DRENDREN-217705 format. One record per residue (C-alpha): y negated, x, z; residue number from 1. Coordinates in steps of 0.25 Angstrom, whole numbers, padded with zeros to 4 digits. Each point is the difference from the previous one (the first is absolute). Example, Ala and Ser with C-alpha at 12.3 -4.5 7.8 and 13.67 -1.06 7.14 Angstrom:
! residues 2
<<0018, 0049, 0031>, 1>
<<-0014, 0006, -0002>, 2>
! end
This chain:
! residues 619
<<-0426, 0564, 0309>, 1>
<<-0006, 0014, -0001>, 2>
<<-0006, 0009, 0009>, 3>
<<-0013, -0008, -0004>, 4>
<<0006, -0012, 0007>, 5>
<<-0011, -0005, 0010>, 6>
<<-0006, -0013, 0005>, 7>
<<-0010, -0001, -0010>, 8>
<<0010, 0002, -0012>, 9>
<<0008, -0010, 0006>, 10>
<<-0011, -0009, 0002>, 11>
<<-0005, 0002, -0015>, 12>
<<0014, -0004, -0004>, 13>
<<0000, -0012, 0010>, 14>
<<-0013, -0005, -0006>, 15>
<<0007, -0002, -0014>, 16>
<<0009, -0010, 0005>, 17>
<<-0003, -0014, -0002>, 18>
<<0010, -0008, 0009>, 19>
<<0009, 0003, 0012>, 20>
<<0012, 0002, -0007>, 21>
<<-0006, 0013, -0007>, 22>
<<0000, 0008, 0012>, 23>
<<0015, 0003, 0002>, 24>
<<0003, 0003, -0014>, 25>
<<-0012, 0010, 0000>, 26>
<<0005, 0007, 0011>, 27>
<<0015, 0000, -0004>, 28>
<<-0005, 0007, -0014>, 29>
<<-0007, 0011, 0007>, 30>
<<0006, 0001, 0015>, 31>
<<0014, -0005, -0002>, 32>
<<0006, 0007, 0011>, 33>
<<-0010, -0002, 0011>, 34>
<<0004, -0010, 0011>, 35>
<<-0006, -0013, -0002>, 36>
<<0007, -0008, 0011>, 37>
<<0007, 0003, 0013>, 38>
<<0007, -0009, 0010>, 39>
<<0009, 0001, 0011>, 40>
<<0015, -0005, -0003>, 41>
<<0006, -0006, 0012>, 42>
<<0013, 0000, -0006>, 43>
<<0001, 0015, -0003>, 44>
<<-0010, 0003, 0011>, 45>
<<-0008, 0009, -0009>, 46>
<<-0013, 0000, -0008>, 47>
<<0002, -0004, -0014>, 48>
<<-0009, 0005, -0012>, 49>
<<-0004, -0007, -0013>, 50>
<<-0007, 0009, -0010>, 51>
<<-0011, -0006, -0010>, 52>
<<0010, 0002, -0011>, 53>
<<0011, -0008, 0007>, 54>
<<-0010, -0010, 0005>, 55>
<<-0004, -0003, -0015>, 56>
<<0015, -0001, -0004>, 57>
<<0003, -0010, 0012>, 58>
<<-0012, -0008, -0003>, 59>
<<0005, -0002, -0015>, 60>
<<0014, -0005, 0006>, 61>
<<-0008, -0010, 0008>, 62>
<<-0008, -0004, -0011>, 63>
<<0013, -0003, -0009>, 64>
<<0005, -0008, 0012>, 65>
<<-0012, -0009, 0002>, 66>
<<0002, -0002, -0016>, 67>
<<0013, -0007, 0003>, 68>
<<-0007, -0010, 0009>, 69>
<<-0008, -0005, -0012>, 70>
<<-0013, 0000, 0007>, 71>
<<-0012, -0002, -0009>, 72>
<<-0013, 0008, 0000>, 73>
<<-0008, -0003, 0012>, 74>
<<0011, -0006, 0009>, 75>
<<-0002, 0003, 0014>, 76>
<<0010, 0009, 0007>, 77>
<<-0001, 0000, 0016>, 78>
<<0004, 0012, 0007>, 79>
<<0004, 0000, 0013>, 80>
<<0005, 0013, 0005>, 81>
<<-0004, 0011, 0009>, 82>
<<-0007, 0014, -0004>, 83>
<<0011, 0006, -0008>, 84>
<<0005, 0006, -0014>, 85>
<<0005, -0015, -0003>, 86>
<<-0014, -0005, 0002>, 87>
<<-0006, 0010, -0009>, 88>
<<0011, -0003, -0011>, 89>
<<-0002, -0015, 0002>, 90>
<<-0015, 0000, -0002>, 91>
<<0000, 0010, -0011>, 92>
<<0011, -0006, -0009>, 93>
<<-0007, -0014, 0002>, 94>
<<-0014, 0006, -0004>, 95>
<<0006, 0007, -0012>, 96>
<<0007, -0013, -0005>, 97>
<<-0014, -0007, 0000>, 98>
<<0004, -0009, 0012>, 99>
<<-0008, -0002, 0013>, 100>
<<0004, 0006, 0013>, 101>
<<-0003, -0009, 0013>, 102>
<<0002, 0009, 0012>, 103>
<<0005, -0008, 0012>, 104>
<<-0003, 0007, 0014>, 105>
<<0013, 0006, 0005>, 106>
<<-0002, -0005, 0015>, 107>
<<-0005, -0014, -0004>, 108>
<<0004, -0013, 0004>, 109>
<<0010, -0007, -0009>, 110>
<<-0009, -0012, -0001>, 111>
<<-0011, 0010, -0004>, 112>
<<0009, 0006, -0012>, 113>
<<0004, -0013, -0004>, 114>
<<-0015, -0005, -0002>, 115>
<<-0003, 0012, -0009>, 116>
<<0013, -0001, -0007>, 117>
<<-0004, -0016, -0003>, 118>
<<-0014, 0003, -0003>, 119>
<<0001, 0011, -0009>, 120>
<<0012, -0007, -0007>, 121>
<<0008, 0012, 0001>, 122>
<<0013, 0000, -0009>, 123>
<<0008, 0011, 0006>, 124>
<<0000, 0006, 0014>, 125>
<<0004, 0015, 0002>, 126>
<<0004, 0002, 0015>, 127>
<<0010, 0008, 0008>, 128>
<<0008, -0009, 0007>, 129>
<<0007, -0013, -0002>, 130>
<<-0004, -0004, 0014>, 131>
<<-0015, 0002, -0004>, 132>
<<0001, -0010, -0011>, 133>
<<0008, -0009, 0009>, 134>
<<-0011, 0000, 0011>, 135>
<<-0010, -0005, -0011>, 136>
<<0010, -0010, -0006>, 137>
<<0002, -0005, 0013>, 138>
<<-0016, -0005, 0002>, 139>
<<0006, -0011, -0009>, 140>
<<-0011, 0000, -0010>, 141>
<<0002, -0002, -0015>, 142>
<<-0001, 0011, -0010>, 143>
<<0002, -0005, -0013>, 144>
<<-0006, 0013, -0008>, 145>
<<0011, 0009, 0007>, 146>
<<0012, 0004, -0009>, 147>
<<0004, 0013, 0005>, 148>
<<0002, 0009, 0012>, 149>
<<0003, 0014, 0000>, 150>
<<0005, 0007, 0012>, 151>
<<-0001, 0015, 0001>, 152>
<<0007, 0003, 0014>, 153>
<<0013, -0009, -0002>, 154>
<<0013, 0005, -0005>, 155>
<<0007, -0005, -0013>, 156>
<<0011, -0006, 0009>, 157>
<<-0010, -0007, 0009>, 158>
<<0001, -0017, -0002>, 159>
<<-0013, -0003, -0005>, 160>
<<0003, -0014, 0000>, 161>
<<-0004, -0009, -0012>, 162>
<<-0010, -0010, -0004>, 163>
<<0000, -0008, -0013>, 164>
<<-0014, 0003, -0002>, 165>
<<-0001, 0016, 0005>, 166>
<<0006, 0012, -0006>, 167>
<<0003, 0009, 0012>, 168>
<<0002, 0015, -0002>, 169>
<<0004, 0013, 0007>, 170>
<<-0010, 0011, -0007>, 171>
<<0013, 0008, -0005>, 172>
<<0007, -0012, -0006>, 173>
<<-0014, -0004, -0007>, 174>
<<-0003, 0014, -0005>, 175>
<<0014, 0001, -0005>, 176>
<<0000, -0012, -0008>, 177>
<<-0012, 0003, -0007>, 178>
<<0004, 0014, -0006>, 179>
<<0002, -0007, -0013>, 180>
<<-0015, -0005, -0001>, 181>
<<-0007, 0010, -0011>, 182>
<<-0014, -0007, -0002>, 183>
<<-0011, 0000, 0010>, 184>
<<-0012, -0009, 0001>, 185>
<<-0014, 0005, -0004>, 186>
<<-0006, 0007, 0011>, 187>
<<-0012, -0006, 0006>, 188>
<<-0015, 0002, -0003>, 189>
<<-0012, 0003, 0008>, 190>
<<-0004, -0014, 0002>, 191>
<<0013, -0005, 0004>, 192>
<<0003, -0004, 0014>, 193>
<<0006, 0012, 0009>, 194>
<<0002, -0009, 0013>, 195>
<<-0003, -0012, 0007>, 196>
<<-0002, 0004, 0014>, 197>
<<-0002, -0010, 0010>, 198>
<<-0010, 0002, 0011>, 199>
<<-0006, -0009, 0011>, 200>
<<-0012, -0007, -0001>, 201>
<<-0008, -0010, 0008>, 202>
<<0012, -0011, -0002>, 203>
<<0014, 0001, 0007>, 204>
<<0005, 0003, -0014>, 205>
<<0000, 0013, -0008>, 206>
<<-0007, 0001, -0013>, 207>
<<0006, 0008, -0011>, 208>
<<-0009, 0011, -0005>, 209>
<<0002, 0003, -0015>, 210>
<<-0001, 0014, -0003>, 211>
<<0001, 0007, -0014>, 212>
<<0005, 0013, -0005>, 213>
<<-0015, 0003, -0003>, 214>
<<-0004, -0004, 0014>, 215>
<<0010, 0010, 0008>, 216>
<<0000, 0012, -0010>, 217>
<<-0016, -0001, 0001>, 218>
<<0002, 0001, 0015>, 219>
<<0010, 0011, -0001>, 220>
<<-0008, 0009, -0008>, 221>
<<-0013, -0003, 0007>, 222>
<<0007, 0003, 0014>, 223>
<<0005, 0013, -0006>, 224>
<<-0014, 0004, -0004>, 225>
<<-0007, -0004, 0013>, 226>
<<0010, 0009, 0008>, 227>
<<-0003, 0010, -0011>, 228>
<<0008, 0001, -0008>, 229>
<<0013, -0005, 0008>, 230>
<<0012, 0005, 0007>, 231>
<<0005, 0014, -0004>, 232>
<<0012, 0003, -0009>, 233>
<<0012, 0000, 0010>, 234>
<<-0007, -0010, 0011>, 235>
<<0009, -0008, 0008>, 236>
<<-0003, -0014, 0004>, 237>
<<0006, -0007, 0013>, 238>
<<0001, -0015, -0004>, 239>
<<0002, -0010, 0011>, 240>
<<-0011, -0011, -0002>, 241>
<<0007, -0011, -0008>, 242>
<<0000, 0001, -0014>, 243>
<<-0004, -0015, 0000>, 244>
<<-0013, 0004, 0004>, 245>
<<-0010, 0004, -0010>, 246>
<<-0005, 0012, 0007>, 247>
<<0012, 0007, 0000>, 248>
<<0004, -0005, -0013>, 249>
<<-0012, 0006, -0007>, 250>
<<-0003, 0012, 0009>, 251>
<<0014, 0004, 0005>, 252>
<<0008, -0004, -0012>, 253>
<<-0006, -0001, -0014>, 254>
<<-0010, 0012, 0003>, 255>
<<0011, 0008, 0006>, 256>
<<0009, -0001, -0012>, 257>
<<-0011, -0001, -0010>, 258>
<<-0004, 0014, 0005>, 259>
<<0014, 0005, -0001>, 260>
<<0002, 0001, 0016>, 261>
<<0012, -0002, 0010>, 262>
<<0001, -0013, 0007>, 263>
<<0009, 0000, 0012>, 264>
<<0003, -0013, 0007>, 265>
<<0000, -0001, 0015>, 266>
<<0013, -0003, 0005>, 267>
<<-0006, -0011, 0010>, 268>
<<-0013, 0000, 0008>, 269>
<<0008, 0003, 0012>, 270>
<<0003, 0013, -0006>, 271>
<<-0013, 0004, -0005>, 272>
<<-0004, 0011, 0009>, 273>
<<0013, 0006, -0002>, 274>
<<-0001, -0002, -0016>, 275>
<<-0015, 0006, 0001>, 276>
<<0007, 0013, 0006>, 277>
<<0012, 0000, -0011>, 278>
<<-0009, -0005, -0013>, 279>
<<-0012, 0009, 0003>, 280>
<<-0008, -0009, -0008>, 281>
<<-0013, 0005, -0008>, 282>
<<-0006, -0013, -0001>, 283>
<<0000, -0012, 0009>, 284>
<<-0004, -0014, -0003>, 285>
<<-0001, -0008, 0012>, 286>
<<-0007, -0011, 0008>, 287>
<<-0008, 0003, 0014>, 288>
<<0012, -0005, 0008>, 289>
<<0008, 0014, -0002>, 290>
<<-0012, 0008, 0004>, 291>
<<-0003, -0009, 0012>, 292>
<<0015, 0002, 0004>, 293>
<<-0001, 0015, -0001>, 294>
<<-0013, 0000, 0007>, 295>
<<0006, -0008, 0011>, 296>
<<0012, 0009, 0001>, 297>
<<-0009, 0013, 0001>, 298>
<<-0009, -0006, 0011>, 299>
<<0012, -0005, 0008>, 300>
<<0006, 0015, -0001>, 301>
<<-0014, 0005, 0005>, 302>
<<-0001, -0009, 0011>, 303>
<<0013, 0005, 0005>, 304>
<<-0002, 0014, -0002>, 305>
<<-0008, 0011, 0007>, 306>
<<-0015, -0001, 0001>, 307>
<<-0001, 0013, -0008>, 308>
<<0007, -0004, -0012>, 309>
<<-0009, -0014, -0001>, 310>
<<-0012, 0009, 0001>, 311>
<<0004, 0009, -0010>, 312>
<<0004, -0012, -0009>, 313>
<<-0013, -0008, 0002>, 314>
<<-0008, 0014, -0003>, 315>
<<0008, 0002, -0012>, 316>
<<-0003, -0015, -0005>, 317>
<<-0015, 0002, 0004>, 318>
<<-0002, 0013, -0008>, 319>
<<0008, -0005, -0012>, 320>
<<-0008, -0014, 0000>, 321>
<<-0013, 0008, 0000>, 322>
<<0004, 0009, -0011>, 323>
<<0005, -0013, -0007>, 324>
<<-0014, -0006, 0001>, 325>
<<-0006, 0013, -0006>, 326>
<<0008, -0001, -0012>, 327>
<<-0001, -0015, -0002>, 328>
<<-0015, -0002, 0003>, 329>
<<0001, -0007, 0013>, 330>
<<-0008, 0001, 0012>, 331>
<<0006, 0012, 0008>, 332>
<<0002, -0002, 0015>, 333>
<<-0008, 0009, 0009>, 334>
<<0007, 0009, 0009>, 335>
<<-0005, 0013, 0007>, 336>
<<0012, 0007, -0005>, 337>
<<-0001, -0003, -0014>, 338>
<<-0004, 0014, -0004>, 339>
<<0014, 0004, 0005>, 340>
<<0007, -0009, -0011>, 341>
<<0002, 0011, -0010>, 342>
<<0007, 0009, 0011>, 343>
<<0009, -0011, 0007>, 344>
<<0002, -0009, -0011>, 345>
<<0010, 0008, -0008>, 346>
<<0007, 0003, 0014>, 347>
<<0002, -0014, 0004>, 348>
<<0004, -0004, -0013>, 349>
<<0012, 0009, 0000>, 350>
<<0004, -0002, 0013>, 351>
<<-0003, -0016, 0001>, 352>
<<-0003, -0007, -0013>, 353>
<<0010, 0006, -0009>, 354>
<<0010, -0003, 0010>, 355>
<<-0005, -0015, 0002>, 356>
<<0000, -0002, -0015>, 357>
<<0014, 0004, -0001>, 358>
<<0003, -0014, 0004>, 359>
<<-0002, -0003, -0015>, 360>
<<0009, 0011, -0006>, 361>
<<-0010, 0011, 0000>, 362>
<<-0002, 0000, -0016>, 363>
<<-0010, -0013, 0000>, 364>
<<-0012, 0003, -0008>, 365>
<<-0004, -0015, -0004>, 366>
<<0001, -0011, 0011>, 367>
<<-0006, -0013, -0006>, 368>
<<-0002, -0012, 0009>, 369>
<<-0003, -0014, -0005>, 370>
<<0004, -0015, 0002>, 371>
<<-0010, -0001, 0013>, 372>
<<-0010, 0008, 0007>, 373>
<<0004, 0013, 0008>, 374>
<<-0005, 0000, 0014>, 375>
<<-0011, 0010, 0002>, 376>
<<0007, 0008, 0011>, 377>
<<0012, 0002, -0008>, 378>
<<-0009, 0004, -0012>, 379>
<<-0006, 0010, 0008>, 380>
<<0012, 0006, 0007>, 381>
<<0007, 0003, -0013>, 382>
<<-0012, 0004, -0007>, 383>
<<-0002, 0011, 0012>, 384>
<<0014, 0004, -0003>, 385>
<<-0003, 0003, -0014>, 386>
<<0008, -0012, -0005>, 387>
<<-0011, -0011, -0003>, 388>
<<0006, -0012, -0006>, 389>
<<-0008, -0005, -0013>, 390>
<<-0003, -0013, 0001>, 391>
<<-0002, -0009, -0011>, 392>
<<-0003, -0015, -0002>, 393>
<<0007, -0010, -0010>, 394>
<<0007, -0013, -0001>, 395>
<<0012, -0005, -0008>, 396>
<<-0009, -0007, -0010>, 397>
<<-0006, 0014, -0004>, 398>
<<0014, 0006, -0003>, 399>
<<-0004, 0004, 0012>, 400>
<<-0010, 0011, 0003>, 401>
<<-0015, -0001, -0003>, 402>
<<-0007, 0012, 0009>, 403>
<<0006, 0011, 0008>, 404>
<<-0004, 0013, 0007>, 405>
<<0005, 0013, -0006>, 406>
<<0003, 0015, 0003>, 407>
<<-0014, 0003, -0004>, 408>
<<-0008, -0010, 0010>, 409>
<<0007, -0008, 0010>, 410>
<<-0008, -0008, 0010>, 411>
<<0010, -0009, 0009>, 412>
<<-0010, -0011, 0003>, 413>
<<0000, -0003, -0015>, 414>
<<0009, -0004, -0011>, 415>
<<-0005, 0012, -0009>, 416>
<<-0006, -0001, -0014>, 417>
<<0002, -0012, -0010>, 418>
<<0010, 0004, -0011>, 419>
<<-0008, 0005, -0012>, 420>
<<0006, -0011, -0010>, 421>
<<-0004, -0011, 0011>, 422>
<<-0013, -0007, 0001>, 423>
<<-0005, -0004, 0013>, 424>
<<-0011, -0010, 0004>, 425>
<<-0003, -0007, 0013>, 426>
<<-0003, -0014, 0000>, 427>
<<-0015, -0002, 0004>, 428>
<<0001, -0009, 0013>, 429>
<<0014, 0003, 0004>, 430>
<<0001, 0015, -0003>, 431>
<<0014, -0004, -0005>, 432>
<<0008, 0011, -0008>, 433>
<<0001, -0004, -0015>, 434>
<<0007, 0009, -0010>, 435>
<<0004, 0000, -0014>, 436>
<<0008, 0010, -0008>, 437>
<<0013, 0003, -0007>, 438>
<<0008, -0002, 0012>, 439>
<<-0004, -0013, 0003>, 440>
<<0012, -0011, -0001>, 441>
<<0001, -0011, -0010>, 442>
<<0000, -0011, 0009>, 443>
<<0009, -0007, 0010>, 444>
<<0013, -0005, -0007>, 445>
<<-0001, -0015, -0002>, 446>
<<-0012, -0002, 0008>, 447>
<<-0013, 0000, -0008>, 448>
<<-0009, -0006, 0010>, 449>
<<0004, 0010, 0010>, 450>
<<-0003, 0011, -0010>, 451>
<<-0013, -0006, -0004>, 452>
<<-0004, 0000, 0014>, 453>
<<0001, 0015, 0001>, 454>
<<-0001, 0005, -0014>, 455>
<<-0013, -0003, -0009>, 456>
<<0001, -0002, -0014>, 457>
<<-0006, 0013, -0003>, 458>
<<0011, 0008, 0009>, 459>
<<-0008, 0001, 0013>, 460>
<<0011, -0001, 0012>, 461>
<<-0005, -0005, 0014>, 462>
<<0007, 0008, 0010>, 463>
<<-0003, -0008, 0012>, 464>
<<-0005, 0012, 0008>, 465>
<<-0014, 0004, 0004>, 466>
<<-0004, 0015, -0004>, 467>
<<-0012, 0010, -0001>, 468>
<<-0001, 0013, -0006>, 469>
<<-0005, 0011, 0008>, 470>
<<-0010, 0012, -0004>, 471>
<<0012, 0007, -0005>, 472>
<<0005, -0010, -0010>, 473>
<<0012, -0004, 0008>, 474>
<<0004, -0014, 0003>, 475>
<<0000, -0005, 0014>, 476>
<<0007, -0014, 0003>, 477>
<<-0008, -0008, 0011>, 478>
<<0009, -0012, 0001>, 479>
<<0007, -0012, -0006>, 480>
<<-0005, -0012, -0006>, 481>
<<0013, -0007, 0001>, 482>
<<0007, -0001, 0012>, 483>
<<0013, 0007, -0004>, 484>
<<0006, 0009, 0010>, 485>
<<0004, 0014, -0005>, 486>
<<0010, 0006, 0009>, 487>
<<0000, 0016, 0001>, 488>
<<0013, 0000, -0008>, 489>
<<-0008, -0007, -0012>, 490>
<<0006, -0014, 0001>, 491>
<<-0010, -0011, -0002>, 492>
<<0001, -0013, 0008>, 493>
<<-0009, -0013, -0001>, 494>
<<-0001, -0003, 0015>, 495>
<<-0006, -0014, -0002>, 496>
<<0013, -0005, -0007>, 497>
<<0009, 0007, 0010>, 498>
<<-0008, -0005, 0011>, 499>
<<0002, -0014, -0005>, 500>
<<0015, 0002, -0003>, 501>
<<0002, 0005, 0015>, 502>
<<-0008, -0012, 0006>, 503>
<<0011, -0010, -0007>, 504>
<<0008, 0004, 0013>, 505>
<<-0005, -0010, 0011>, 506>
<<0000, 0011, 0010>, 507>
<<-0012, 0007, -0007>, 508>
<<-0014, -0007, 0003>, 509>
<<-0007, 0011, -0007>, 510>
<<0004, 0013, -0008>, 511>
<<-0009, 0012, -0003>, 512>
<<0007, 0011, -0008>, 513>
<<-0004, 0015, 0001>, 514>
<<0005, 0013, -0007>, 515>
<<-0011, 0005, -0008>, 516>
<<0003, 0016, -0001>, 517>
<<0011, -0002, 0010>, 518>
<<0015, 0002, -0002>, 519>
<<0005, -0014, 0000>, 520>
<<-0005, -0014, 0002>, 521>
<<-0002, -0006, 0014>, 522>
<<-0004, -0013, 0005>, 523>
<<-0010, -0006, 0011>, 524>
<<0003, -0014, 0003>, 525>
<<-0005, -0011, 0009>, 526>
<<0013, -0009, 0005>, 527>
<<0000, -0015, 0002>, 528>
<<0002, -0002, 0014>, 529>
<<0012, -0010, -0001>, 530>
<<0008, 0008, -0010>, 531>
<<-0003, 0013, 0008>, 532>
<<0006, -0007, 0013>, 533>
<<0012, -0004, -0007>, 534>
<<0002, 0014, -0006>, 535>
<<-0003, 0007, 0014>, 536>
<<0011, -0009, 0006>, 537>
<<0010, 0004, -0010>, 538>
<<-0003, 0015, 0002>, 539>
<<0000, -0001, 0015>, 540>
<<-0014, 0004, 0002>, 541>
<<-0011, -0007, 0008>, 542>
<<-0010, -0006, -0010>, 543>
<<-0012, -0001, 0011>, 544>
<<0002, 0016, 0001>, 545>
<<-0010, 0007, -0009>, 546>
<<0010, 0012, 0000>, 547>
<<0010, -0009, -0006>, 548>
<<-0008, 0001, -0014>, 549>
<<0002, 0015, 0001>, 550>
<<0015, 0001, 0003>, 551>
<<0009, 0006, -0010>, 552>
<<0008, -0012, -0002>, 553>
<<-0010, -0009, -0002>, 554>
<<-0007, 0008, -0011>, 555>
<<0013, 0002, -0007>, 556>
<<0003, -0013, 0000>, 557>
<<-0014, -0005, -0005>, 558>
<<0001, 0011, -0011>, 559>
<<0013, -0006, -0004>, 560>
<<-0006, -0013, -0001>, 561>
<<-0012, 0005, -0009>, 562>
<<0009, 0007, -0009>, 563>
<<0008, -0013, -0002>, 564>
<<-0012, -0007, -0002>, 565>
<<-0005, 0010, -0011>, 566>
<<0013, 0002, -0007>, 567>
<<-0005, -0002, -0014>, 568>
<<-0009, 0012, 0001>, 569>
<<0004, 0014, -0003>, 570>
<<0007, 0008, 0012>, 571>
<<-0012, 0008, 0001>, 572>
<<-0009, -0011, 0003>, 573>
<<0008, -0005, 0011>, 574>
<<-0006, 0004, 0015>, 575>
<<0007, 0009, 0008>, 576>
<<-0007, -0001, 0014>, 577>
<<-0009, -0010, 0006>, 578>
<<-0011, -0003, 0010>, 579>
<<0000, -0014, 0006>, 580>
<<-0010, -0008, 0007>, 581>
<<-0001, -0014, 0005>, 582>
<<-0015, -0001, -0002>, 583>
<<-0004, -0007, -0013>, 584>
<<-0010, 0006, -0010>, 585>
<<-0012, -0010, -0002>, 586>
<<-0013, -0001, -0006>, 587>
<<-0006, 0001, 0013>, 588>
<<0006, 0013, 0005>, 589>
<<-0004, 0006, -0013>, 590>
<<0014, 0002, -0007>, 591>
<<-0001, -0011, -0010>, 592>
<<-0011, -0004, -0010>, 593>
<<-0005, -0014, -0002>, 594>
<<0010, -0002, -0011>, 595>
<<0011, 0004, 0010>, 596>
<<0003, 0014, -0007>, 597>
<<0003, 0012, 0009>, 598>
<<-0010, 0010, 0003>, 599>
<<0008, 0012, -0002>, 600>
<<-0011, 0010, 0005>, 601>
<<-0002, -0006, 0013>, 602>
<<0015, -0002, 0002>, 603>
<<0002, 0014, -0005>, 604>
<<-0009, 0005, 0010>, 605>
<<0005, -0010, 0013>, 606>
<<0013, 0005, -0002>, 607>
<<-0002, 0015, -0004>, 608>
<<0007, 0005, 0013>, 609>
<<0012, -0008, -0001>, 610>
<<0001, 0003, -0015>, 611>
<<-0001, 0015, 0001>, 612>
<<0011, -0002, 0012>, 613>
<<0009, -0007, -0009>, 614>
<<-0001, 0010, -0011>, 615>
<<0001, 0013, 0010>, 616>
<<0013, -0005, 0006>, 617>
<<0006, 0001, -0014>, 618>
<<-0004, 0014, -0002>, 619>
! end
């Protein structure tokens, strides 16, 4: 593009696109030499770049190879890949050929992947390693619709095995044999499905959310409009949330490529801090857990440092927070020193805040937080440092973003303004948030009853969340109607089904799952006396000593038992820590309803200290 290349001109071009497969050809035409994707190649120990022109050409190669598999329009293709160039190539080629991607969670259990492949009737699986497919096959479930498997990381001389009903390809051989294909299928139209994304609901089995090209394109464009008018040319995104999650898929992948930005894929979550310093991103799409981790790290250093350093840091955050409140129509905390903010604010910013935010690379201008609520103390600290996360609200069924704060008004105790292309109403009695608009899903795959339960004939989606609109027109979430736990990493877990699964082990008399806005799932459990005595004997502890219930060897053994009992659940739903009791929960002691359901509020309050200590031990 020319010197007039701005966010606005790019957004104006993007608005002409009807489907997700229009994005990359558009950018390949105008900015062919701009880097679209960057990832670390472990074989060469170097970062590898792919420009928009190269990406567009490689997508065509993948499209030809898909033609060779004789897939019909609308066939489902399961994609089980880590965030990578190959993941984008697979997704874009599948979409461009009029097929439907079914993203699988790269760290999910083989059983969960097998269920999704069967439920979606996937004809093809694209994954990186033969071992991944073998783990899925080892579940023993029949997959009559699966015809081909493409492996992106296997060498051509690897023994891929053979099956009379399956074609198993290494990607190089697969691409090579399709060179002679010269006719490509018709591209999709706006109302064609662009994905079936599986998300947990109130049952133990996930449901496939059907999202069209129109749904996602509308959400991408409105998100750019909302942050007015999107990332600048040359902006770098650091991608680490799984591309199987709709939040990253829409905001960190389609939006980034649609606006002609550069996506750099994080090497691994363990190297995220180092990658921040190397990549120096301008835009960050994250879940609260990342901010919470850095918040905890900063506080740990402050507590170990001098009192002077801690005082300066707290003064910097206090001044920054007051300035943030003034800009964003929030009540300004009173302070006898507030009149000095214009004097000391710039000084402390330079010697404290600027150094603190270097942990994000030093160039971050847009930090978006979604998937779960952000802790108020965490939000205050980052806002005070000049890097306030922009919280939003959404769900997979809405492609996914429904509302969001912005650079113009950002109130951390809200999820911001409703998108302009979304209608919102609050149910009269429950105040449940209901929404309607172009980004709302088509329905659940092959589940008309589940679809009818949340999607009205005239297009209103019931979210299951309770909300209110504040005086500035911003949406505040007040709670959840349905008992779905949302962890701080954005995973959704149905607690009742998980508890019932755990209670299938005779060791557990009762189970209460916790983890709302926490980094992982934990368990509060009442043990059956006889089974506890057997386990205690095996572990060499005294079953009559209350201290035995807190011993590491006991807790580790019981967590293992709970995980085994709930083995059919995704890995993120499995408990990682436990609080134990021998005192049953009853109607009489106020922990059960007359219908013998858990009273979660009283249980949460009763065990609050132990639950907090359990999570504190993992920081």
